[in-house]
Rosetta silent file (secondary structure, phi, psi, omega in degrees, C-alpha in Angstrom):
SEQUENCE: MEGLFAFCVGMLTFCGIYLVLRARTFTVVLGLTFLSYAVNLFLFSSGRLRFEGAPILGTAEAYTDPLPQALVLTAIVIGFAMIAFIVILAMRARADLGNDYVDGRSPRSSREKPSAKEKS
SCORE:     score description
SCORE:     0.000 S_00000001
   1 L     0.000  -38.396 -179.643 -119.921  132.664   11.729 S_00000001
   2 H   -66.098  -35.465  178.782 -119.738  131.411    8.149 S_00000001
   3 H   -65.692  -43.868  178.052 -117.098  128.850    9.105 S_00000001
   4 H   -64.595  -39.767  178.447 -119.185  127.430   11.925 S_00000001
   5 H   -63.319  -44.877  178.802 -122.227  127.348    9.652 S_00000001
   6 H   -64.735  -37.770  177.193 -120.305  125.501    6.938 S_00000001
   7 H   -62.834  -42.357  179.717 -118.951  123.055    9.533 S_00000001
   8 H   -64.007  -42.997  178.770 -122.491  122.317   10.758 S_00000001
   9 H   -64.349  -42.501  178.666 -123.762  121.747    7.217 S_00000001
  10 H   -64.453  -41.092  179.570 -120.803  119.482    6.468 S_00000001
  11 H   -66.691  -40.854  176.648 -121.240  117.522    9.692 S_00000001
  12 H   -63.273  -39.902  178.260 -124.964  117.021    9.024 S_00000001
  13 H   -64.935  -44.955  179.300 -124.159  115.845    5.497 S_00000001
  14 H   -60.777  -48.380 -179.661 -121.464  113.448    6.738 S_00000001
  15 H   -63.325  -39.517  179.283 -123.730  111.980    9.433 S_00000001
  16 H   -63.511  -45.241  179.626 -126.603  111.697    6.974 S_00000001
  17 H   -66.240  -41.286  178.595 -124.568  109.833    4.375 S_00000001
  18 H   -60.845  -43.695 -177.872 -123.057  107.554    7.026 S_00000001
  19 H   -72.944  -32.335  178.694 -126.475  106.679    8.421 S_00000001
  20 H   -66.311  -30.541 -177.700 -128.076  106.159    4.993 S_00000001
  21 L   -82.883    2.194  177.584 -125.430  103.555    4.162 S_00000001
  22 L   -78.240  169.109 -173.067 -126.304  101.436    7.227 S_00000001
  23 L   -90.907  -14.521 -176.114 -128.341   98.236    6.904 S_00000001
  24 E   -97.336  150.769 -174.433 -131.271   99.056    9.196 S_00000001
  25 H   -72.521  -33.744  179.864 -134.280  101.108    8.181 S_00000001
  26 H   -62.811  -41.971  179.273 -134.349  103.351   11.281 S_00000001
  27 H   -68.127  -32.449  176.649 -130.819  104.592   10.609 S_00000001
  28 H   -65.344  -42.969  178.668 -131.718  105.177    6.957 S_00000001
  29 H   -63.634  -43.542  178.742 -134.698  107.300    7.999 S_00000001
  30 H   -64.304  -39.200  177.808 -132.540  109.223   10.467 S_00000001
  31 H   -65.406  -40.530  177.071 -129.861  109.736    7.793 S_00000001
  32 H   -64.972  -35.061  176.817 -132.387  111.061    5.294 S_00000001
  33 H   -65.084  -43.969  178.127 -133.639  113.472    7.946 S_00000001
  34 H   -63.218  -40.670  178.986 -130.095  114.750    8.566 S_00000001
  35 H   -64.335  -38.842  178.772 -129.527  115.138    4.826 S_00000001
  36 H   -67.495  -36.449  175.535 -132.736  117.141    4.444 S_00000001
  37 H   -63.789  -41.337 -179.924 -131.656  119.424    7.320 S_00000001
  38 H   -63.805  -42.615  179.121 -128.281  119.926    5.657 S_00000001
  39 H   -65.504  -39.869  178.662 -129.897  120.815    2.326 S_00000001
  40 H   -64.080  -41.935  177.301 -132.289  123.221    4.041 S_00000001
  41 H   -65.128  -38.242  178.066 -129.439  124.989    5.823 S_00000001
  42 H   -64.013  -43.759  177.350 -127.493  125.183    2.575 S_00000001
  43 H   -63.095  -40.273 -179.532 -130.489  126.725    0.784 S_00000001
  44 H   -63.800  -36.265 -178.486 -130.992  129.150    3.664 S_00000001
  45 H   -73.228  -16.455 -179.972 -127.382  130.275    3.500 S_00000001
  46 L   -70.944  -12.657  177.323 -127.697  131.152   -0.186 S_00000001
  47 L   -93.836   15.507 -177.671 -129.692  134.256    0.827 S_00000001
  48 L    75.865  136.154  179.963 -126.724  135.690    2.791 S_00000001
  49 L   -97.018  116.195  177.848 -126.202  135.220    6.494 S_00000001
  50 L  -139.562  141.811  177.878 -126.800  138.403    8.496 S_00000001
  51 L   -74.260  -41.994 -173.435 -127.714  138.950   12.131 S_00000001
  52 L   -98.346    3.165 -174.818 -129.652  142.171   11.593 S_00000001
  53 L   -79.120  140.726  177.261 -131.006  141.435    8.116 S_00000001
  54 E  -120.608  145.850  179.340 -134.730  141.205    7.455 S_00000001
  55 L   -79.799   -5.870 -179.130 -136.373  139.696    4.367 S_00000001
  56 L  -106.194  129.406 -178.649 -138.990  142.498    4.250 S_00000001
  57 L   -66.660  140.791  175.937 -137.987  145.859    2.809 S_00000001
  58 L    87.374   -7.096  179.545 -138.227  148.846    5.135 S_00000001
  59 L   -93.598  -18.271  179.001 -138.173  146.872    8.396 S_00000001
  60 L  -151.115  164.767  179.618 -134.387  146.908    8.846 S_00000001
  61 L   -73.752  -39.984  179.037 -131.341  148.596    7.356 S_00000001
  62 L   -87.789  148.410 -175.132 -129.820  145.350    6.141 S_00000001
  63 E  -125.917  134.912  173.412 -131.679  143.299    3.587 S_00000001
  64 L  -118.661  156.577 -177.622 -131.595  139.570    2.925 S_00000001
  65 L   -73.655  123.976 -178.829 -133.071  137.717    0.002 S_00000001
  66 H   -80.193  -14.945 -177.073 -136.508  136.260    0.930 S_00000001
  67 H   -61.952  -46.323  177.742 -136.535  133.695   -1.900 S_00000001
  68 H   -62.016  -33.480  178.261 -134.246  131.145   -0.145 S_00000001
  69 H   -66.650  -38.929  176.793 -136.362  131.413    2.993 S_00000001
  70 H   -66.797  -38.242  177.651 -139.497  130.633    0.975 S_00000001
  71 H   -64.944  -39.184  179.783 -137.696  127.710   -0.681 S_00000001
  72 H   -66.509  -40.209  177.660 -136.621  126.365    2.719 S_00000001
  73 H   -62.033  -41.359  176.887 -140.172  126.551    4.036 S_00000001
  74 H   -65.723  -41.327 -179.818 -141.375  124.594    1.009 S_00000001
  75 H   -66.447  -33.620  177.353 -138.525  122.097    1.394 S_00000001
  76 H   -63.072  -44.265 -179.445 -139.390  121.568    5.072 S_00000001
  77 H   -65.629  -45.441  179.819 -142.960  120.628    4.162 S_00000001
  78 H   -65.502  -40.670  178.738 -141.878  118.331    1.335 S_00000001
  79 H   -64.321  -39.486  177.869 -139.168  116.762    3.521 S_00000001
  80 H   -63.962  -42.317  178.206 -141.627  116.098    6.318 S_00000001
  81 H   -64.800  -39.526  179.585 -144.013  114.365    3.912 S_00000001
  82 H   -65.332  -43.397  179.588 -141.162  112.295    2.474 S_00000001
  83 H   -65.611  -39.715  177.871 -139.963  111.198    5.921 S_00000001
  84 H   -62.443  -41.195  178.404 -143.523  110.287    6.954 S_00000001
  85 H   -64.758  -41.267 -179.083 -143.901  108.153    3.805 S_00000001
  86 H   -68.024  -36.828  177.590 -140.569  106.403    4.419 S_00000001
  87 H   -63.954  -43.802  178.233 -141.480  105.676    8.048 S_00000001
  88 H   -64.434  -40.129  177.719 -144.773  104.107    6.959 S_00000001
  89 H   -63.970  -39.591  178.783 -142.945  102.104    4.271 S_00000001
  90 H   -67.800  -39.071  178.330 -140.388  100.891    6.848 S_00000001
  91 H   -65.147  -39.027  178.085 -143.137   99.888    9.265 S_00000001
  92 H   -66.811  -41.169  178.592 -144.871   97.910    6.511 S_00000001
  93 H   -64.713  -38.505  177.993 -141.628   96.201    5.518 S_00000001
  94 H   -66.028  -39.074  179.229 -140.980   95.258    9.140 S_00000001
  95 H   -68.112  -37.217 -178.228 -144.470   93.814    9.468 S_00000001
  96 H   -78.593  -40.501 -173.729 -144.151   91.803    6.262 S_00000001
  97 H   -93.063  -23.102 -179.208 -140.536   90.639    6.601 S_00000001
  98 L    86.866   -1.005  175.259 -140.244   90.313   10.367 S_00000001
  99 L  -143.978  173.680 -177.329 -137.040   92.349   10.615 S_00000001
 100 L  -113.439   26.990  175.641 -135.920   95.920    9.932 S_00000001
 101 E   -80.252  147.771 -174.834 -133.027   95.288    7.560 S_00000001
 102 L   -63.751  -41.277 -179.051 -133.093   97.210    4.304 S_00000001
 103 L   -89.784   -0.336  177.503 -132.710   94.119    2.096 S_00000001
 104 L    85.936   -4.017  179.294 -134.995   91.988    4.273 S_00000001
 105 L  -118.752  138.203  176.329 -132.254   89.554    5.308 S_00000001
 106 L   -77.493  151.051 -179.218 -130.298   89.679    8.527 S_00000001
 107 H   -61.643  -29.209  179.919 -126.496   89.638    8.140 S_00000001
 108 H   -65.186  -41.031 -178.584 -126.338   86.437   10.194 S_00000001
 109 H   -73.057  -27.025  178.849 -128.505   84.524    7.714 S_00000001
 110 H   -77.673  -22.098  178.904 -126.495   85.731    4.712 S_00000001
 111 H   -83.299  -17.382 -178.582 -123.225   84.500    6.323 S_00000001
 112 L   -65.935  145.662  179.772 -124.530   80.969    6.854 S_00000001
 113 L   -74.437  142.725  177.742 -123.229   78.391    4.469 S_00000001
 114 L   -66.695  143.352 -179.164 -125.742   77.046    1.969 S_00000001
 115 L   -72.993  169.503 -178.804 -126.968   73.561    2.779 S_00000001
 116 H   -63.700  -30.028  179.796 -126.230   70.550    0.588 S_00000001
 117 H   -67.328  -39.219 -179.485 -129.752   70.739   -0.776 S_00000001
 118 H   -73.922  -26.606 -179.295 -129.215   74.325   -1.988 S_00000001
 119 H   -69.418  -34.729 -176.423 -125.840   73.514   -3.587 S_00000001
 120 L   -84.927    0.000    0.000 -127.294   70.935   -5.958 S_00000001
């Protein structure tokens, strides 16, 4: 179970980093979401992974640490607020710039050769 869990966290991290490095804002937002999920799972796993474990004493024989679960709940709320802010920022940039590229320029326009007027 720990191996599968580590694979999932690693895959979410890989996908998140790959998507953050793309040029469009939607993929950046999606990548940040994947990275926040990966961090939340990593924090959750720091309290030990048990099937029968409960974070409240006396409710089960096995005991897990409740602190990482509280941290993950806080991180979920903060991550949701951060993603909402980034989505609003991306929508504003698209309205102002007319495209959804991170730097505001499409790759096609950056590949065009500068005109004679711009060279001088």
